[in-house]
C-alpha positions in Angstrom: 0.0 0.0 0.0 1.5 3.4 -1.0 0.5 4.9 2.3 2.8 3.1 4.7 2.5 3.9 8.4 4.4 0.9 9.8 7.9 1.2 8.3 10.8 3.1 9.9 12.4 4.2 6.6 11.1 5.7 3.4 10.8 3.2 0.6 10.2 3.3 -3.1 6.4 3.6 -3.8 5.7 5.2 -0.4 3.5 8.2 0.0 5.7 10.8 1.7 5.3 14.3 3.2 8.0 16.9 3.3 7.5 19.9 5.6 9.4 23.2 5.2 9.4 26.7 6.5 6.1 28.1 7.9 4.8 24.5 7.9 4.4 24.5 4.1 4.0 20.8 3.2 3.9 18.6 0.1 2.7 15.0 -0.3 3.9 12.8 -3.2 4.8 9.2 -4.0 8.5 8.2 -4.1 9.8 6.9 -7.4 13.4 6.1 -8.4 14.8 8.9 -10.5 11.8 11.2 -9.7 12.0 14.9 -8.9 9.6 17.0 -6.9 9.5 20.7 -7.8 8.7 23.3 -5.1 9.0 27.1 -4.9 12.1 26.4 -2.6 13.9 24.1 -5.1 13.9 20.6 -6.4 13.8 17.5 -4.2 15.3 14.4 -5.7 13.4 11.2 -4.8 16.6 9.2 -4.7 17.9 11.3 -1.9 14.9 10.3 0.2 14.6 6.6 -0.5 16.1 4.7 2.5 16.1 7.6 4.9 14.6 7.2 8.4 11.3 9.0 8.8 11.9 12.4 10.5 15.1 13.0 8.6 16.1 16.5 7.6 16.5 16.9 3.8 17.4 19.7 1.5 16.3 20.9 -2.0 18.9 21.6 -4.7 18.8 25.3 -3.4 19.6 24.3 0.1 16.2 24.9 1.5 15.5 22.6 4.5 12.6 20.1 4.9 11.6 17.3 7.2 10.7 13.9 5.7 7.6 12.5 7.4 4.9 9.9 6.9 1.7 11.8 6.1 -1.2 11.3 8.6 -4.8 10.8 7.6 -5.7 14.4 8.2 -3.0 15.8 6.0 -3.9 13.4 3.2 -7.6 14.4 3.3 -6.8 18.2 3.3 -4.3 17.7 0.4 -6.8 15.8 -1.8 -7.5 17.0 -5.3 -11.1 18.1 -5.1 -14.0 19.8 -7.0 -16.2 20.3 -4.0 -16.0 21.3 -0.4 -14.5 18.4 1.6 -15.2 17.3 5.2 -12.6 18.5 7.7 -10.7 16.1 10.0 -12.5 17.6 13.0 -15.8 16.3 11.8 -14.5 13.1 10.3 -12.8 11.9 13.5 -16.0 12.6 15.5 -18.2 10.8 13.0 -16.0 7.7 12.9 -15.9 7.4 16.7 -19.6 8.2 17.2 -20.7 5.7 14.6 -18.2 3.1 15.9 -16.7 2.5 12.5 -14.1 -0.2 12.8 -12.4 -3.3 11.3 -14.7 -5.7 9.4 -17.8 -3.4 9.2 -19.9 -2.8 6.2 -20.5 0.9 5.8 -22.3 2.9 3.2 -22.2 6.5 2.1 -24.2 8.5 -0.4 -22.6 11.6 -1.9 -19.1 10.4 -2.6 -17.8 13.9 -3.6 -14.0 14.0 -3.8 -13.7 10.9 -1.6 -12.4 12.4 1.7 -14.9 10.6 3.9 -14.6 7.5 1.7 -10.9 7.3 2.4 -11.5 7.7 6.1 -14.1 5.0 6.2 -12.0 2.7 4.1 -9.0 3.2 6.4 -11.1 2.4 9.5 -13.0 -0.7 8.3 -9.6 -2.3 7.5 -8.8 -5.0 5.1 -11.8 -7.2 6.2 -14.4 -4.4 5.9 -16.2 -2.8 3.0 -17.4 0.6 2.0 -20.1 1.1 -0.5 -20.3 4.6 -1.9 -23.1 6.0 -4.1 -22.7 9.1 -6.3 -24.8 10.3 -9.2 -22.1 12.5 -10.9 -19.6 10.5 -13.0 -16.9 13.1 -12.8 -17.0 13.2 -9.0 -16.9 9.4 -8.8 -13.9 9.3 -11.1 -12.0 11.8 -9.0 -12.8 9.9 -5.8 -11.7 6.7 -7.3 -8.3 8.3 -8.3 -7.9 9.6 -4.7 -8.6 6.1 -3.3 -6.0 4.6 -5.7 -3.5 7.2 -4.6 -3.5 6.0 -1.0 -4.0 2.3 -1.9 -7.4 1.9 -0.3 -9.5 1.4 -3.5 -9.8 -2.4 -3.0 -11.9 -1.7 0.1 -14.5 0.4 -1.7 -17.3 -0.4 -4.1 -18.5 2.6 -6.1 -22.0 2.8 -7.5 -23.3 5.4 -9.9 -27.0 6.1 -9.2 -29.6 8.6 -8.2 -30.3 7.4 -4.6 -34.0 8.2 -4.9 -34.2 4.8 -6.5 -32.9 3.3 -3.2 -29.9 1.1 -2.5 -29.0 -2.5 -3.4 -27.7 -3.3 0.1 -29.4 -4.3 3.3 -28.2 -4.8 6.9 -25.2 -2.5 6.7 -23.7 -1.4 10.0 -23.5 2.4 9.4 -24.6 5.0 6.9 -23.2 8.4 6.2 -25.5 10.6 4.1 -23.8 13.7 2.6 -26.3 15.2 0.1 -28.1 18.5 -0.1 -31.5 17.3 0.9 -30.9 14.3 3.2 -34.5 14.4 4.6 -35.8 13.2 1.2 -33.9 9.9 1.5 -34.4 8.7 5.1 -36.8 5.9 4.1 -34.2 4.6 1.6 -31.4 4.8 4.2 -33.5 3.0 6.8 -34.1 0.1 4.3 -30.3 -0.3 3.9 -29.4 -0.1 7.6 -29.5 -3.1 9.9 -31.8 -2.8 13.0 -29.9 -0.7 15.5 -27.6 0.6 12.7 -25.9 4.0 12.9 -26.8 7.0 10.8 -25.0 10.3 10.4 -25.5 13.4 8.1 -23.6 16.6 7.8 -25.7 19.6 6.8 -25.0 23.4 6.8 -28.2 25.1 7.7 -30.9 25.2 10.4 -33.8 24.7 8.1 -32.2 21.5 6.6 -31.6 20.3 10.2 -35.3 20.8 11.1 -36.5 18.9 8.1 -34.1 16.0 8.8 -35.1 15.7 12.4 -38.8 15.4 11.5 -37.9 12.8 8.8 -35.9 10.7 11.2 -38.6 10.6 13.8 -41.3 9.8 11.1 -39.1 6.8 10.0 -38.4 5.3 13.4 -35.0 6.6 14.2 -34.1 7.3 17.8 -31.1 8.3 20.0 -31.0 11.5 17.8 -28.1 13.9 18.5 -27.4 17.2 17.0 -24.0 19.0 17.3 -21.3 21.1 15.7 -17.6 20.8 16.1 -15.5 24.0 16.7 -11.7 23.6 16.7 -9.3 26.1 18.1 -5.5 25.7 18.1 -3.1 27.4 20.5 0.4 28.6 20.0 2.7 25.9 21.5 5.2 28.3 23.0 5.8 27.7 26.7 6.4 31.4 27.4 3.4 32.7 25.5 0.6 30.2 25.2 -2.4 31.8 23.6 -5.0 31.0 20.9 -3.9 31.2 17.3 -5.3 34.1 15.2 -7.7 31.8 13.3 -9.9 28.9 14.1 -11.9 26.3 12.2 -15.4 27.2 13.4 -18.7 26.2 11.9 -18.6 24.0 8.9 -21.8 22.2 9.3 -24.3 20.5 11.7 -23.8 16.8 12.5 -27.0 14.7 13.0 -26.7 11.2 14.5 -29.4 8.6 14.9 -30.0 4.9 15.1 -32.6 2.7 13.5 -35.0 1.2 16.0 -37.8 -1.4 15.7 -40.7 -0.1 17.8 -43.6 -2.4 18.7 -47.3 -1.7 19.5 -46.9 -2.9 23.1 -48.3 -0.2 25.3 -45.6 -0.8 27.9 -43.0 0.7 25.4 -44.7 4.1 25.0 -42.8 5.8 27.7 -39.5 4.4 26.6 -40.1 5.5 23.0 -41.0 9.0 24.1 -37.9 9.1 26.2 -35.5 7.8 23.4 -37.0 9.8 20.6 -36.2 12.9 22.6 -33.3 11.6 24.6 -31.1 14.7 24.5 -33.9 17.0 25.6 -34.7 14.6 28.6 -31.0 14.6 29.6 -30.9 18.4 29.6 -34.1 18.6 31.7 -32.9 16.0 34.2 -29.6 18.1 34.6 -31.5 21.2 35.5 -31.6 22.1 39.3 -34.9 21.5 40.9 -36.8 24.7 42.1 -39.0 22.7 44.5 -36.4 22.5 47.3 -37.3 24.4 50.5 -34.9 26.1 52.9 -35.2 25.0 56.5 
């Protein structure tokens, strides 16, 4: 696999990252005889092959760089793309909240440039599978190239279709829906998910969130959560620790839910009411009681 995180030295065919002044970085694949051109000079691939990761290297102009293994977040930000990509701050939270791990079957609709596809493929491992639907051929072709670049294409099955027609799969473990109007496809998503399966969608506006929440409740999804992720970095200088001048703030709302199988048994009414509005109940329970009396 070109993206090699387990070796100690750079090898032919590896995906490598060089980082120079002001954290300017470049990601490329090592090839014998290859040359990488930067605004600070040319880096010869042969000079890098065989070096330990973390080595300091120089361009033909003497400009310094460090040789590193690219991490997932760097690869995703560096992807060639035609659309807005998901940021690592959302992707990491999505993967953990949906419990995406080795051996799982995971679906997504709205492949885009393939950033989420790569993250899903990385997490499901060699024994898992990602099925990704897209209706735009040019976007699917770009995503496929991005998957090939990192050597994860064998874990992904691409399908070209308008998802209003539904999905071929059933009983998948998790589903990530990244389309402009996710509320229109909740019944199709439910049919593809296994009972208890995980759902997530990233959407930018309040009115879209409102429609999606109604659609999820109408289609028997519960444990619904709504959040956004704001990320602020700090200057890592011991003598002057302070926030950096910029932060990655609102990029979208995350909506999570799980497919449930409610029954008509009257004993379940209270539980359903509680779980369909679980977040609101937790917040209410956390409020201090105003019925206490002072003695």
